[in-house]
C-alpha positions as CSV (number, residue, x, y, z in Angstrom):
1,X,-27.2,26.2,20.3
2,X,-24.4,28.1,18.5
3,X,-24.6,31.8,17.7
4,X,-25.2,31.3,14.0
5,X,-28.2,29.0,14.6
6,X,-29.6,31.3,17.2
7,X,-29.4,34.3,15.0
8,X,-31.3,32.5,12.3
9,X,-34.0,31.4,14.7
10,X,-34.1,34.8,16.2
11,X,-35.5,36.3,13.0
12,X,-38.8,34.8,14.1
13,X,-38.5,35.2,17.8
14,X,-37.3,38.6,18.8
15,X,-39.7,41.0,20.6
16,X,-40.9,44.0,18.7
17,X,-41.3,47.1,20.9
18,X,-42.5,49.9,18.6
19,X,-45.6,51.7,17.7
20,X,-47.8,50.6,14.8
21,X,-46.7,53.8,13.0
22,X,-43.5,52.0,12.1
23,X,-45.4,49.8,9.7
24,X,-46.7,50.9,6.3
25,X,-50.1,52.5,6.6
26,X,-51.7,50.2,4.1
27,X,-51.2,47.2,6.4
28,X,-54.0,48.0,8.7
29,X,-56.8,50.6,9.1
30,X,-56.4,53.7,11.3
31,X,-57.4,53.2,14.9
32,X,-60.8,54.4,16.0
33,X,-61.2,58.0,17.1
34,X,-62.9,58.0,20.5
35,X,-65.2,60.5,22.1
36,X,-62.8,60.9,25.1
37,X,-60.2,63.3,26.4
38,X,-57.5,60.7,26.4
39,X,-57.1,57.0,25.8
40,X,-54.5,54.2,25.5
41,X,-54.6,50.6,24.4
42,X,-51.7,48.5,25.7
43,X,-50.7,44.9,25.3
44,X,-50.4,43.4,28.8
45,X,-47.6,41.0,28.0
46,X,-45.2,43.3,26.2
47,X,-46.3,46.6,27.6
48,X,-46.4,48.0,24.0
49,X,-48.8,50.9,23.5
50,X,-50.8,50.0,20.4
51,X,-53.1,53.0,20.3
52,X,-53.0,56.3,22.1
53,X,-54.4,59.8,22.1
54,X,-53.2,62.3,24.7
55,X,-51.9,59.3,26.6
56,X,-49.5,61.3,28.8
57,X,-51.9,64.2,29.5
58,X,-52.4,64.9,33.2
59,X,-56.1,64.6,34.0
60,X,-58.2,64.0,37.1
61,X,-58.5,60.2,37.5
62,X,-61.6,60.1,39.8
63,X,-62.1,56.6,41.3
64,X,-59.4,55.1,39.0
65,X,-57.3,56.3,41.9
66,X,-58.6,53.3,43.9
67,X,-56.5,51.0,41.6
68,X,-53.5,52.3,43.4
69,X,-55.2,52.0,46.8
70,X,-56.1,48.4,46.1
71,X,-52.6,47.6,44.6
72,X,-50.8,48.9,47.7
73,X,-53.2,46.9,50.0
74,X,-52.5,43.6,48.1
75,X,-48.8,44.4,48.1
76,X,-48.9,44.8,51.9
77,X,-50.8,41.5,52.2
78,X,-48.2,39.7,50.1
79,X,-45.4,41.2,52.2
80,X,-47.1,39.9,55.3
81,X,-47.6,43.4,56.8
82,X,-51.4,43.0,57.0
83,X,-53.6,40.0,56.8
84,X,-56.8,39.5,54.8
85,X,-58.8,38.6,58.0
86,X,-57.4,41.5,60.1
87,X,-60.1,43.6,61.6
88,X,-60.1,47.3,60.7
89,X,-61.9,49.7,63.0
90,X,-63.8,52.3,61.0
91,X,-62.9,55.8,62.0
92,X,-65.4,58.7,61.9
93,X,-63.2,60.3,59.2
94,X,-63.7,57.2,57.0
95,X,-67.4,57.0,57.8
96,X,-68.0,60.7,56.9
97,X,-66.2,60.5,53.5
98,X,-68.6,61.5,50.8
99,X,-69.2,60.2,47.3
100,X,-69.7,56.5,46.4
101,X,-69.8,54.3,49.5
102,X,-69.6,50.8,50.9
103,X,-71.8,51.9,53.8
104,X,-69.5,50.8,56.6
105,X,-70.5,52.1,60.1
106,X,-68.4,54.2,62.3
107,X,-66.8,52.2,65.2
108,X,-67.5,48.9,63.5
109,X,-64.8,46.4,62.5
110,X,-64.5,45.2,58.9
111,X,-61.9,42.8,57.6
112,X,-59.2,43.9,55.2
113,X,-60.7,41.4,52.6
114,X,-64.2,42.9,52.8
115,X,-62.8,46.5,52.5
116,X,-60.8,45.4,49.5
117,X,-64.0,44.1,47.9
118,X,-65.8,47.3,48.8
119,X,-63.1,49.4,47.1
120,X,-62.8,47.3,43.9
121,X,-66.4,46.4,43.3
122,X,-68.5,49.1,45.1
123,X,-65.9,51.9,44.6
124,X,-66.4,52.8,48.3
125,X,-64.7,56.0,49.3
126,X,-65.3,55.1,53.0
127,X,-63.7,51.7,52.5
128,X,-60.7,53.3,50.8
129,X,-60.1,55.8,53.6
130,X,-60.5,53.0,56.3
131,X,-58.0,50.8,54.6
132,X,-55.6,53.6,54.0
133,X,-55.7,54.6,57.7
134,X,-55.2,50.9,58.7
135,X,-52.1,50.6,56.5
136,X,-50.4,54.0,57.0
137,X,-52.1,55.7,59.9
138,X,-53.6,58.6,58.0
139,X,-54.7,59.6,54.5
140,X,-51.7,61.9,54.1
141,X,-49.2,59.2,55.1
142,X,-51.0,56.8,52.7
143,X,-50.7,59.4,49.9
144,X,-47.0,59.5,50.5
145,X,-46.9,55.7,50.1
146,X,-49.0,56.0,46.9
147,X,-46.5,58.4,45.4
148,X,-43.5,56.3,46.3
149,X,-45.2,53.4,44.5
150,X,-45.9,55.7,41.5
151,X,-42.1,56.3,41.2
152,X,-41.3,52.6,41.5
153,X,-43.7,51.8,38.7
154,X,-42.5,54.5,36.4
155,X,-45.8,56.4,36.3
156,X,-44.3,59.8,35.3
157,X,-47.5,61.8,35.0
158,X,-49.2,60.8,38.2
159,X,-49.5,62.4,41.7
160,X,-51.9,61.4,44.4
161,X,-53.3,63.4,47.2
162,X,-55.8,60.9,48.7
163,X,-56.8,57.2,48.4
164,X,-60.3,57.9,46.9
165,X,-59.9,60.2,43.8
166,X,-62.0,63.0,45.3
167,X,-61.0,66.2,43.5
168,X,-57.8,68.0,44.3
169,X,-55.8,70.3,42.1
170,X,-52.6,68.3,42.8
171,X,-54.3,65.0,42.2
172,X,-53.8,63.7,38.7
173,X,-52.8,60.8,36.5
174,X,-52.7,59.9,32.8
175,X,-54.2,57.2,30.6
176,X,-50.7,55.7,30.0
177,X,-49.9,55.6,33.7
178,X,-53.2,53.9,34.5
179,X,-52.4,51.2,31.9
180,X,-49.0,50.7,33.6
181,X,-50.7,50.3,37.0
182,X,-53.3,47.9,35.6
183,X,-50.5,45.8,34.0
184,X,-48.8,45.6,37.4
185,X,-52.0,44.6,39.1
186,X,-52.7,41.9,36.5
187,X,-49.2,40.3,36.5
188,X,-48.1,40.6,40.1
189,X,-51.1,39.2,42.0
190,X,-53.5,37.0,39.9
191,X,-55.4,35.8,43.0
192,X,-56.5,39.3,44.0
193,X,-57.0,40.4,40.4
194,X,-59.9,37.9,40.3
195,X,-61.9,40.4,42.5
196,X,-62.1,42.9,39.6
197,X,-64.2,40.5,37.6
198,X,-66.9,40.2,40.3
199,X,-70.2,41.8,39.2
200,X,-71.6,42.7,42.6
201,X,-70.9,42.8,46.3
202,X,-73.3,42.5,49.2
203,X,-72.5,44.5,52.4
204,X,-74.6,46.0,55.3
205,X,-77.8,44.7,53.7
206,X,-77.0,46.5,50.4
207,X,-76.1,44.8,47.2
208,X,-74.2,47.1,44.8
209,X,-73.2,46.2,41.2
210,X,-69.8,46.7,39.7
211,X,-70.1,49.8,37.4
212,X,-68.0,48.2,34.7
213,X,-70.8,47.5,32.1
214,X,-68.5,45.4,30.0
215,X,-68.5,42.7,32.6
216,X,-72.1,42.0,31.5
217,X,-71.6,42.7,27.8
218,X,-68.3,41.0,27.0
219,X,-67.4,37.7,28.5
220,X,-63.7,38.2,27.7
221,X,-63.5,41.3,30.0
222,X,-62.4,40.6,33.6
223,X,-61.6,44.0,35.1
224,X,-60.7,46.6,36.2
225,X,-62.2,49.9,37.5
226,X,-64.5,52.8,36.6
227,X,-64.4,56.4,37.8
228,X,-66.5,59.5,37.6
229,X,-66.6,63.1,38.9
230,X,-67.9,66.2,37.3
231,X,-64.4,67.4,36.6
232,X,-63.0,64.0,35.3
233,X,-66.0,62.9,33.4
234,X,-66.6,59.1,33.0
235,X,-63.4,57.1,33.0
236,X,-62.6,53.4,32.8
237,X,-59.7,51.0,32.9
238,X,-60.6,47.6,31.4
239,X,-58.8,44.4,30.5
240,X,-59.8,41.4,28.3
241,X,-58.3,38.2,27.2
242,X,-59.0,36.5,23.8
243,X,-57.1,33.5,22.4
244,X,-54.4,33.9,25.0
245,X,-53.8,37.6,24.3
246,X,-54.5,40.2,27.0
247,X,-55.1,43.9,26.2
248,X,-55.6,46.8,28.6
249,X,-57.8,49.7,27.5
250,X,-58.0,53.1,29.3
251,X,-60.3,56.0,28.6
252,X,-60.5,59.3,30.3
253,X,-63.2,61.9,30.1
254,X,-66.2,60.4,28.2
255,X,-69.6,62.0,28.8
256,X,-71.6,59.1,30.2
257,X,-71.5,55.6,31.8
258,X,-72.7,54.1,28.5
259,X,-70.2,56.1,26.5
260,X,-67.2,55.0,28.5
261,X,-68.2,51.3,28.0
262,X,-68.8,51.8,24.3
263,X,-65.6,53.7,23.6
264,X,-63.6,51.1,25.6
265,X,-65.2,48.3,23.5
266,X,-64.0,50.1,20.3
267,X,-60.4,50.0,21.5
268,X,-60.5,46.4,22.5
269,X,-62.2,45.3,19.3
270,X,-59.6,47.1,17.2
271,X,-56.7,45.7,19.2
272,X,-57.8,42.1,19.1
273,X,-58.7,42.3,15.4
274,X,-55.4,43.8,14.1
275,X,-52.7,42.8,16.6
276,X,-51.2,39.6,17.9
277,X,-48.8,38.9,20.8
278,X,-46.7,35.9,21.5
279,X,-44.1,35.1,24.2
280,X,-41.4,32.9,22.8
281,X,-38.8,32.9,25.6
282,X,-38.9,33.8,29.2
283,X,-36.2,35.8,30.9
284,X,-33.3,33.7,32.1
285,X,-33.6,31.1,29.2
286,X,-30.2,30.1,27.7
287,X,-30.1,31.3,24.1
288,X,-26.4,31.0,23.3
289,X,-23.0,30.5,24.8
290,X,-20.1,33.0,24.4
291,X,-16.4,32.3,24.7
292,X,-14.6,33.6,27.9
293,X,-10.9,34.2,28.3
294,X,-9.0,33.7,31.6
295,X,-11.9,32.1,33.4
296,X,-12.5,28.9,35.3
297,X,-14.7,27.9,32.4
298,X,-14.3,28.7,28.7
299,X,-17.9,29.7,28.0
300,X,-20.7,31.7,29.6
301,X,-24.4,31.2,29.0
302,X,-26.2,34.2,27.5
303,X,-29.9,35.1,27.7
304,X,-32.3,38.0,28.0
305,X,-33.1,40.0,31.1
306,X,-36.8,40.4,30.1
307,X,-39.3,38.0,28.5
308,X,-39.0,37.8,24.8
309,X,-42.5,38.9,23.7
310,X,-43.8,40.3,20.4
311,X,-46.7,42.5,19.7
312,X,-47.3,43.5,16.1
313,X,-49.9,43.9,13.4
314,X,-51.2,40.5,12.3
315,X,-49.2,38.9,9.5
316,X,-46.2,41.1,9.8
317,X,-43.9,38.6,11.6
318,X,-42.2,37.6,8.3
319,X,-41.0,41.2,7.7
320,X,-38.7,41.2,10.7
321,X,-35.1,40.3,10.7
322,X,-32.8,40.1,13.7
323,X,-29.2,39.4,14.6
324,X,-27.1,38.8,17.8
325,X,-23.6,40.0,18.6
326,X,-21.4,39.2,21.5
327,X,-19.0,41.7,23.1
328,X,-15.5,41.0,21.8
329,X,-13.0,39.2,24.0
330,X,-15.0,38.6,27.1
331,X,-12.5,38.3,30.0
332,X,-13.2,36.8,33.4
333,X,-14.3,37.7,36.0
334,X,-17.9,38.0,34.7
335,X,-20.7,38.6,37.1
336,X,-24.2,37.1,36.7
337,X,-26.3,39.8,34.9
338,X,-23.4,41.5,33.2
339,X,-24.2,42.7,29.7
340,X,-22.2,40.6,27.3
341,X,-23.9,41.2,23.9
342,X,-26.9,42.7,22.1
343,X,-29.8,41.7,20.0
344,X,-31.0,44.0,17.2
345,X,-34.4,43.8,15.4
346,X,-34.7,45.4,12.0
347,X,-37.7,46.3,9.8
348,X,-36.2,46.6,6.4
349,X,-32.9,48.5,7.1
350,X,-34.0,50.3,10.2
351,X,-33.2,49.1,13.7
352,X,-36.5,49.3,15.6
353,X,-35.5,47.6,18.8
354,X,-32.4,46.4,20.6
355,X,-32.0,44.4,23.8
356,X,-29.1,43.5,26.0
357,X,-27.9,39.9,26.3
358,X,-26.7,39.2,29.8
359,X,-24.6,36.5,31.5
360,X,-26.9,34.0,33.1
361,X,-24.1,32.7,35.4
362,X,-21.0,34.2,36.8
363,X,-17.5,33.1,35.6
364,X,-14.7,33.5,38.1
365,X,-11.1,34.3,37.2
366,X,-9.1,31.2,36.4
367,X,-5.8,30.1,37.9
368,X,-2.4,31.7,37.1
369,X,-1.6,29.2,34.4
370,X,-4.9,29.6,32.7
371,X,-4.6,33.3,32.7
372,X,-1.0,33.2,31.3
373,X,-2.0,30.7,28.6
374,X,-5.0,32.8,27.5
375,X,-2.9,35.9,27.5
376,X,-0.6,34.3,25.0
377,X,-3.6,33.1,22.9
378,X,-5.2,36.6,23.0
379,X,-1.9,38.1,21.8
380,X,-1.8,36.0,18.7
381,X,-5.6,36.3,18.3
382,X,-5.1,40.1,18.1
383,X,-2.4,39.8,15.5
384,X,-4.5,37.7,13.1
385,X,-7.9,39.3,13.8
């Protein structure tokens, strides 16, 4: 595919990473105003924030904290550091932890898998502490691990002091950060994400329901987690899929269990009604070839470093225009991943997003005769251009 052909096709295919405010107000109604301290609606594929209010405000997350506890546990499983069937001995510290519980017994052994279910479905504080101690040795050491992961995920308004979400002045997060964490959970480990859709879990003779009421009310909802303390109010992170589009909704600080479900439903309904998302190209797909001077080959394949995904108000695709430019006079050596061009997306005359084009393969420096010949060609090319 040549560059001209690609640029024409790109008008329909370039990702739009901007807020709905960039579009004319008459194109869609204003988002719902929720009875919550903070909230965010995010598209799971693109990561675009579609609706937000106080999205970066630091607030107590209550048991939403356990999303990070579970995320780290599944990360350790995938890395081979712990096994799903590994026995975990329940410490007195874990057994004595107050709040919501899985009802594990001190001195007993519970598998990592059962603890993970107890954390996600039953919101067990005891299970969270037991698994944290198994992974890191202590709650404090696990909190350090949590905060390192916070940095890796780019959660800029989050700091954890424990694996449970029990109140602490230095323990906080934001609606936006929780959406980032939920997106990582969904994309990185689909197998374990399936646990979040389970409506109940039976342990120690006690069957406890998942507190996410939307699992019963909306068949498109398949996760994630609820939280509540007097300080935090009623919080929820939920995700749903309709017609191939996945949205993540986060609400902080509603006044009841029923309210957090109702307010979350408002966000999801609005998002699915007025936005659409589509992935056209995956990262690493060849989109064009650019000329290379003084190399072992005369061209290099160009593509995108991230998936080419669009999220935008429905019906607005035709209003986008895009173009692609390559860096002038690309000279070998070129390493795989080097930036060799740029894509720009415009709405009317305004650039609303740009993305780097990268080399999909490396190009080594050519032999001496190739370098000499291309030097001569470049001299005359410079004279006439």
